[in-house]
N, C-alpha and C positions, 0 to 999 in steps of 0.2 A: 816521077808521083806515081803512085801505086794505087790500082782501081778495087776498090773493095766492093762487091757485090753483098744489097741487103736483102735477105726473104723474111719477106714480110715486113717492107719499105715504111708501110702505113698504118704498122701497130706502133704502141708505146714505145717500145723497146726500136724498133726500126726508125723510128724519127730520132732517138738520143744516137742510135750507132752514129748517124747522117750528122750529127752536132759534131761527135767524138772524131768521127773520121774528118771534115774539116779544120778542127782544132787541133788535127798531127798535120798537118798542110797534105793532105791526103784526097783520094776522089773518091764520091759515092757513086753507087747506082744500084737499082734495087725493080724488085719486083713482088706486087700482092698476089692473093690468092688468085687464080687463073691468070696468072701470066708466064711469061715463057720464062722458062727455069733454066732451058739449055741454053737458049741465047745470052744468059746473064751470064750463065759460068765459062761460058765462049767468051764476052767481052770484057769480064773481070780477072783480075791476079788473082783474088782469092773470096769467097765467100763466108758470111758470117753469118748463122742462121738462129733465131729466138721463136720461130713461130709456130709448131704442133706436132705433137710426133707421128699425126697422120701423113703429114707431108715430107716426112724426111726421107721414104724411099724413092722416091721421085724425084727429091732432091739430090740424094747421093748419087744417083743413076748417072741425073745430068751431069755432075761433077765427076765421075769416073771417063764420060764418053769425052769431055772437055779438060780432063786432065789439071783439074784446078783444089786446090786446096781448101779443105772447110772446117769453120769452128761451129762447133755446133754448142747452144748453150741452151736449148731447149729443154724443160724439164717436163719430168712424167713418163721418160722414156723404160718402156719391158723389155724382159727380156731377148724378145726377136729383134728388138732395133740395134741390140747390143750385137747380136748377130751379123746385122747388116752391115754396121759399123767398121766391123772387125773383118768384113768381106772385101770392102773398099779403101780399105785402107793396105789391102794388098798394089793396090793401083794408083792413089792420089794420098799425101800427108791429111789426116784428119785428128784436130783435137776434141774432142768432148768432157765436157765439164758440167755438173751441175752450179757451178759459180763462178764467172767470170772476174770476179772483184780481188784486185790486189792483197789486200787486206784477210780475204777471208782464204785465200790460198794459205796466205801464210799464218792464219789460225790454226788450219788443217795441220800444218806441221810442225805447231806445236802442240795440238791435241795427241798427234801419233808420238811423240817425243813424250808427253806425259802419260800418256797410256802404258810406256813401254816401260816404267819405271816403277807405276804406280801399279801394284798387284791386285786382284781382285777382292779385295778388305775394302777397296775403293768402288763405290758404285759409280758409276755413269749414265748421265742424265744426259740427253739434249732437246733444248727448250727452242722452239721457234714460232716467233708470230709475221705473220703479212698482213694484206689488207685485205679487206674482206670480197676482192671480185678474184682472189685466189683460187684455184678449181684443183687442185692436187694436195698431198699431203702426207706423210709431212713433206718438206719441201725438199728439192734436187740438195740443196744447200747442204741442210739435217741429214738427208743420207750419204752427204760426202763427209760429215765431219763422222756421221757414227762409223763411217768405214774406216776413215782414220786412225778413230779409236780402235775398231776390230785388229787393224793391222797392226798396232802398237802391240796389241794385248796377243796378235798372232790366232785368232779364233775366226769363224765365219759370221759374218752379220746375219746373214739370212737367219741362221739356227739359235742366236744370241739375240735380238731385237725383241724388246718389248712394247707393243704398241695400244693405243687405244682403251687403257685399263679401265672399267666398268664395274661395277659391283662387289660382289666375295672374291677376286679376285687371286687371292692368298697372299702370301709373305712374297717378295721382291727374289728373285730367281739370282746367286749369285754370280757373280762373273757375266751379268745379262747389260744390254747396252740397253736401257728405256728413251722412248720417243715422247714427245707432249707438243701437240700444235694449235696455236691458239691465231683465230684473226678475226680480224675487225680494223671498221675505218683504214686510212691509207699508207700504211706501214708498209713501208720500202721494203724491209727484211729485217730482223732482229735474231741472233743468234746466241744461245749460250750453251757451252758445255760446260755440266756440273761434274766436279769428282767430288763425291762426298765418302770422306772415310769416316773414323770413331774418335769424333769428339772435333772435327775439323772436318772444313773445305776450300776447294779450291774451285774457282770459275771463272775460264777463259770465253769471252766476248765477244761478240761483234757487231756494231750498230748501221745498218746504211742510209745515211740522210738523205739518198735522191739516186735515183735509179741510172745516173750519168756513170757512178762507180762498176757499173756492172760492162756501161759501153765503152769507158774507158780501156778497162782491161780486155776487153773484147779483140779492141783496133789493136794494143799493142800485143795479144796473142796473134792475131792473124799477120800483124808484119815479121811476126818470128816466124810462123808457119812456114810463109811461103820461101824459105831459106832451106828447109827441112826435106829429105828425101821421105818417100811412103813408107808411111808407117803410122801408130795410133799414139795419139801424145797427151798430156795432162798440164794443165799450168802450173805447177810445179815443175815442171821443165823450162817454161818459160823467164821464171826467175831462179832458176839453178840450182834449184831447192836438192834436186835428184836428175 
């Protein structure tokens, strides 16, 4: 039986993770704010973190010290967090993703494939909606999908993204990737990637009906990660997509 440690065990995702771990026939343990992360990392075979960017550095330090792999599903990460993850991945296996859903992972693969085959005459728009309590925008999943589209096109997302249009913005930039974020109600997560061409349109979509899909995907990723050598990994590798 594998012991899976939960960072933020009392949060909504933490509770969902505990259920998913039990469903998978494994054992869960966890800490919340103020808890002993190093002890958790030492006791567990692998950690799963959906907490907050502010806590990530201390969590990575604990994992490196205990030589414990970690799945990071926390969104809202900044560039410096990715440097920290890269550094930790020299010593431990780290899987970081904007979305642990298996369906979203496959969707990103399809978006990349579509973007590879449809040229810049097809405009790409990523539209996402989440519950009223979500604090970051665009969502980590929207950015993941935008990155997949950018990779398919062979362009840089940072310089190609169009966000937050308002007022007299001018015509849409050719080859850009647009983002729109909607917030309201209790929506777990809806994502559409629109490829709008001349007189035709393709929409690739995913609807999250319950946060358990993220928890189950994270557990699958965690069980896969414990058998990997130190490096940085992604969800497509869990599904064998690349």
